[in-house]
C-alpha positions in Angstrom: 23.9 22.3 -14.1 22.6 23.3 -11.3 22.5 21.3 -8.0 20.7 22.4 -5.4 20.9 21.8 -1.4 19.0 22.1 1.6 16.8 20.3 4.0 12.6 19.6 4.6 11.6 21.9 7.9 9.0 20.3 10.7 5.7 21.7 8.7 7.5 19.8 5.6 8.7 22.9 3.7 11.8 22.8 1.5 14.6 25.3 2.9 17.8 25.6 0.2 20.3 26.7 1.6 23.1 26.6 -1.5 23.8 26.0 -5.1 26.4 25.1 -7.2 26.4 25.5 -11.3 28.2 22.4 -12.5 29.1 20.8 -15.6 26.5 18.7 -17.2 28.7 15.8 -17.7 29.7 16.1 -13.8 30.1 12.0 -12.7 26.9 10.9 -10.1 29.8 10.1 -7.4 31.1 13.3 -7.5 27.7 15.2 -7.0 26.5 12.8 -4.3 29.7 13.7 -3.0 29.3 17.4 -3.0 25.7 17.3 -1.6 27.1 14.7 1.5 29.4 17.6 2.3 26.9 20.0 2.2 25.2 18.3 4.0 27.4 16.7 6.5 24.7 14.3 8.3 22.1 16.1 8.6 18.8 13.7 8.8 16.7 16.2 6.9 19.4 17.0 4.3 18.1 16.8 0.6 20.4 17.6 -2.1 18.8 17.1 -6.0 20.8 18.5 -9.1 18.7 19.7 -12.3 19.8 20.0 -15.9 19.1 23.6 -17.0 20.7 27.1 -17.1 19.7 29.2 -14.1 19.5 28.7 -10.1 15.6 29.8 -10.2 14.9 27.1 -12.7 16.2 25.1 -10.4 14.6 26.2 -8.2 11.1 25.6 -9.8 12.0 22.7 -10.5 12.8 21.0 -7.5 9.6 23.0 -6.4 7.4 21.2 -8.7 8.7 18.0 -8.4 9.6 17.3 -4.4 7.4 20.6 -2.5 4.2 20.6 -4.9 1.6 19.0 -3.0 -2.9 19.8 -4.1 -4.2 21.8 -1.5 -4.3 24.9 0.6 -1.6 23.9 2.9 1.1 23.0 0.1 4.6 22.8 1.7 6.5 25.5 0.7 10.7 25.5 -1.4 11.8 28.4 0.3 15.1 29.6 -0.8 17.9 31.2 1.9 20.7 30.4 -0.9 19.5 33.3 -3.5 16.1 34.7 -1.9 13.8 33.2 -4.7 10.4 32.4 -4.4 8.4 29.9 -6.6 5.8 29.6 -8.8 3.2 28.0 -7.3 
């Protein structure tokens, strides 16, 4: 499982700041505690976990699930953790 943590910018882009691989059976409370520590109370904070094997796959799934909107001016996922560019 990959936990991604980031924040939404004023243009509705999702900025990924950190990525952590965790066991697939990590309890939800531990995931939430880790995400809350990383977000540090940021109102625009965002976190989600994905049952995938790589940072790249997690970012792609985050984009597909939480960011992509129809149209030319769709928001972007910007990966500052590892510099991955999602396929749009």
